[in-house]
N, C-alpha and C positions, 0 to 999 in steps of 0.2 A: 082455627078452629082450635084450641087446647087440647083437646082429648084425641086429635086425629093421629092416625098412625102413619109413619115415616112410610116415604114410596121411593125412596133413594136413599143409596148406602151409606152416603156420607151423614144425612137425617137419622137413618137408622144405628150407628154406629154410636151416635150422641144419645138417643134414646135407650138403645139397649144398655149403655153405662148406669142409667138410673132403674132398672129393672131388676126384681127381686129373683126373679127365673130366666133360666137362659131359653134366647129365642136363635134362629138363622133367620136369616136373609136370601132367598131365592125366588125371582120374580117382581113382586111386584108388592110384598106385605111381608109384615115378621109371622114367623109360625114357631110355635111353643116347641122346644124339644122334650118331649112325654119320657117316661120310663120306658128302657127299653125289653123286649120280652127275654126269656130265660135261654132261650136258644141263640139268641142276637147277643146276648152279654157274653156266653159261652164261646162264640164264634170267635168274637173280638179279641177273647183273650187268648186264645190260641194263636189266632194271626199275631197279636204282639209278642208273645212269647217266643213261636216259632222265629219271627223275625229279629228279636232281642238277644235271642240265643246266635241267630245264624252272624249276624253282624256287631257280635262280641270281637273288639279288641280292635275294628275298623273306626275313621274320625265319624263314619254316621250315627245318629242317634235315631230312635223309635221313640214316637209318642205316641202314647194312647188318648184316650176320648182328653177335650181340652185345649188342645190346641186350634187355633183357628184360621182359615183361609179368609182372604180378604183379598179379592180379584175380579174383575170383571163384571161388576156390580153384585157380585156376592158376598155375603158374609158367613160360614158352615163352619161345623166344627165336624172332620171327617171321623169315623170311628177307630182308625190308625195313620199316622202320618211319619214317614220319615226324609229326615233331611239330611246332608252332607257337608252344611255350612256349619260355623260354631255356634251354637247357642247362645242365644241373645236371652237373657234368663227377666228383662226388664221388660217383656211383651209375650202375650198368647200369639200372637200373630205370628205365622210363620211364612217368610216370602217368598223359599226357594225349596220349596217340596223335590222330593225327585220321584218320591212313592205315594199316592195317595189310596187308601182302601177304605171302602165301605160296604156294609153289610147288610144284604138287599133283602128286604122284605116285601110281603104284596101292596103295603101302605107305603111304604118309600120308594117303589119301582121306577115310578116316572120322576120322580124329582132327583134321584141316583143316576139317573139311565139317559136322561133329557136336559134337565133343569141346569143340575152340580156339575156334569159332563162338557156342557156348553162353554163353563167357564171355567173349569180345569184343564181342557185342552189347550186353551189360551196362555197356561202359564209357561214360560219360558223353561224353567228347568224342571219341569215334570218328565218324565221318560215313562213312566208307568202310573196307570189308573187300573185298579183291581177292585173288582166287585163279586164279592163272595155270597152266592143266595143262601137263604134261610132256612128255605123248606126244602130244598132238594141239593143233592151234590154237586155243584157247578160253580166253576168259577169261570168270569170273564176278564181276559185281560188285555188291556189296552196297552201297546208298546209304540212309541214313539218313533217313527222312520225317517222323518224329515219335519220340516216348520211346523206344516200340521198337518202331516198326515202320520196316522198311527194304525199300526196293523193290531187287528180284531183275534182274539183267539178263544175259544170254548173249550174248556178242559175238566173233567170228570173225574178220573184217576191220574196216577203218576203225579210226574213234578211243574210245576208251575214255575218256568225262569223268569227271575227278576235279573235281568241281564246287566241293567247299570249298574244294580248293586253288587253281583257279580254271584250270586246267590240262588238257590231254586227253592221251593218250599213244597214239601209232599202236603197233597190233597188229603189223604188219610190223616196225617196230624192236624189237619188245618179242622177236620168235620170229628176230631175223637170226641168221644160224649155227646155229641148231636147226633150226627148221622151216620152212624158206624156201617162198615162193610161195603 
């Protein structure tokens, strides 16, 4: 069937190159990326700016929307990605992320918490997975403690320690202009 949607990652990659719109592949079928809410966009910008400022002058690069993670059966575009490998400007695919950040909304919660996390945690270079709630001040931080072991922390105030990068992010700064106080 010529119009059938791809059901495997390799077929998706080829199919996606032919599409005008942006899709992600999680599970068994492509999902179109829709425009984000204003709160989502502001939170993503706050996270990106905070990371970029704190990592200035280091060997790590902070990427906003557009960098693709292709691993363990998924092809996704996280909200923010940090890599400490030299950038490969010939591809949008990041193979060695240290930190992946997703802004979580009610419509993306299942994908971010279950489907994407299932693939992300199997990426050997990943040290932290950060989920920032869109509609309340809550940051969920997963920090690698072993090959397949991650510590999970829920942080509502204060600092979010990103130990692998030697930085901490202030929760109030992340939520500035979105959910203050």
